[in-house]
C-alpha positions, 0 to 999 in steps of 0.5 A: 582173444578172450576165452569165450571167443576162443571156445566159440571159434574151436566149436565152429571149427569142429563142426566145419571139419565134421562136414568137410574135408580138411584137404583143401582148408587150413585153420588156426590150429593147422600149419602147412610145411614145405612138402605139404599141400592144400588140394582143391576139392575137384583136384584142379589146383594145389598150394604148396612150396616150389622152386622155379626153374634152376632157383634154389629159393622156395616160394609159396604158390598155387599151380595146376594139379591136373597139368603135367608141367608145373605151371604156377598161377600165383605166388605169395612171397614173390619178392621175399623168397625163403632160403631152404625148405624151412617155410611154414604157413599158418593162421595167426591169432588175428586171423591173418595167413602168415608165412614164416621161416624157421630161421626167423619165427618172429618176423613173417616173410609174408602175410595177408595183412588184414586189419584186426577189426575185420578179422577178430573172429574165427577164420578158415583158409580154403583153396577153391577149384577156381584157383582162388585162395580165400580167407573167410569168416567161418560163422558168417561165411563172408570173405575176408581176403582172397588171392584173386584180389592180389594177382601176380602174372596170371589171370584165371577165369572168373578173376577181375582185373580193374578198379573197385571204387568202393574199396580203392583196390586196383587189381592188375598183372605184374610179370615175373623177372625171369623164368627162374625169378617170380619177383616183381618184374618190369611190365604190368597189365592194367585196366584204366579203363582201357587195357594197357601194358606199362613198362614202369609208368610208360604205356607200351601197348593199348588193347582194343577199347570196350565195346568188344565185338562178340564172336563164337569162341571158347574165350568169352571176355566181359567188361563192366564200368559203372560207378562202383567198379571198372573191370575186365574178366573172362570165362571159358564155355567148356569147363574141360578146357584149361585156359590162362592169360599171363603177362610174360616177363618178355612183355607179351600177353599170352592166351594159353590152352593146355593140350593134354595129348601133346603135354604142353601149353599152346599159345593161341593169341599173344600181343604185342607182336605186330609193328602197329602194336606199340603204343602211339607207333604212328604218333598223334593223328597218325594211323597204322596199317599192320598189313602194309605190304602194298606200301613201304611204310606202315604209317599213314595220316588221318584225313586233314593232317600231314606229317610234322616232319617229312624227313623223319616220316619219308626218309627215316621211317619214324612217325613217332613225331606225329601229324599236324593239320594241313592248314593250321588256321583251319582250327579257328574256322570251325562252323564255316563249312567243316565236316567229317570224313569216315575212316573205316574199320579201325581200333579207335584212338585212345579213349582217355581223351573221349567221352561217352555222350550216350549209349542210346543215340542215333548216328545223325544225332552223334554227329550233330553233338560233335559238330556243335562242340569246336573242340570235338575232333572226332566221333564214332557211332558204335553198336553196343551188344544187347543195348542201343547204339552209343555215341563216343566223341574225342576231344584233343589229340587222336592217338594210337589209331590202327586199322583192324578189319576184324574188330574195328569200328568206323570213326569220323574225323573232323576236317575243314571245308577245303579238305572236304572239297579236295576229298570230293574232287578226288572221289569224282575223279575216282568215279570217272576212272571207275566208269572208264574201267567199267567200259574197258571191262565190258569191251574186253568181255564182249570181244572174248565172247565173240571169239568164244562164240566163233570158236564154238561154231567152228568146232561144232562144224568140224565135229559134224564133218568128222561124224559124216566121215565116220558115217561114210566109212560105216556105210562102206563097211556094209557095202551100200554104195547107194548111201555113200554120200548125200549127193546120191539123192541129187544123182537120182535127180531129186525124185524122192517124191516120184508118184510111183515109187515108195522110198525107205530110209536105210535104217528101215531096210536094215531092220527088214532084212536083218542087216542083209543077213545071208539067210535072207538072200534070194539071189544075185543079179548084175546089180548085186544081191537080192534079199527078202524082207519084212517091213514093220507093218508085215508086208514082205518085200524083195530088196535089191542091193547095189554092189560097189563092184557092180559095173552098172551105174546109178542111172541104170539102177534108177531105170530098173527100179522105175521099170519094176515099179510100173510092173508092180512086181 
């Protein structure tokens, strides 16, 4: 670096620190020793040296500043630990971040290792509030290197996982070896363009392929796949929430959220955990049901296929051998009555053997496209958020199909004409059984309706009898023997319409005599008490009340009433 370039660089650095704090940055003239820290502007993250768990080794890493439990999200020298507190971080003359140990200042423990041509200028390293450590040209502000391009086991909001085709850079997570060793572990999470967990070079889990169904959630995932790059990312809708995705050394992908009240990380989603999560658990042309409690085995086979080995499938409960077509010769009978059978709500098969025919095609056209190509084994017509309906077709084997009612899509599997006929026959039989079941249900419901109706009428009649019984008791308490029973009217020969007699109901008599008040008593005869009363129209009347202790009967009482009526007394 010549004198003019050095002078220009020094001038820019002076200006840089005149208008910003050096708390979150490091320049060519500065170093970070063990015990020193870089702190992001809003105090979200810290960079410094740490020892994980019970380890005596020191590592340069980034962790959450606001979380009480030290949680490391990035490690620089994960495979080259420093023995003791002799580490020092600086920027060398070529613009690279370098980590040395005092025991060997000539050979760096770790470096950003950016090409000299790209960094032959003034550079500054800054720890951002996103947790990203960025090395940038202080003149052009262009990024030279960033830790988000070199993740360890943690994916933070705003970080991309996937391939940048312009640079050839592939970003993926690699687990730690253990809780006390952040070295390169056995498991990796890669976007290819589906999400896969690898154990070495072997798939052990596959995520739900794009397009993902969107839900109202604090965790907002996104996926981009174009000619420049293929990547997955996520954001958090509430900035106050601290959320991370990590690949644990036990192979689990964990979604964790910090609960300050409890002082711990809460796991709200992790995978693989279900029996159907291991990749290809039910083999080729098999389908796995994580809710298999109604059956003895979680594996089933797609329409038109059967287990390759019935012994392994039914006795050993091992479906890894997969399935084959029921009629092998049917593979050469394409175009002779073959068709498609719907399999609803599934995590679609591995799309490595699939092609997006179009992102704007009707379901009918998608079916025709698959039907024309005899190599097409299945298709799916999928609604893409904020776009049209896409057409996805599979060529070759169907692998890793899983029932998923919440996030699944419908696929249509190609079958021969015989299979279509068998399915139609089963469906017709089902409809007949369904009709018989409907008749049975209607009959049972009708019978219950009749029973309930009769019970209602019986209870109503019983209730009426009880009410009449209480009415009788009440009438007895006021001494009105004349109204003890409704049959009294019959005893007076039903002469309620006698031309010379005016009839009044009991409530009118009670109102007129103030309920046979003693103050209205006029006298007493052989039949009973006589009371004065006043009707509602003001007419004064005398009321003779038949006593239940009277020796006279109903006939005598009737004759006296008729006699009084004739005398108009």
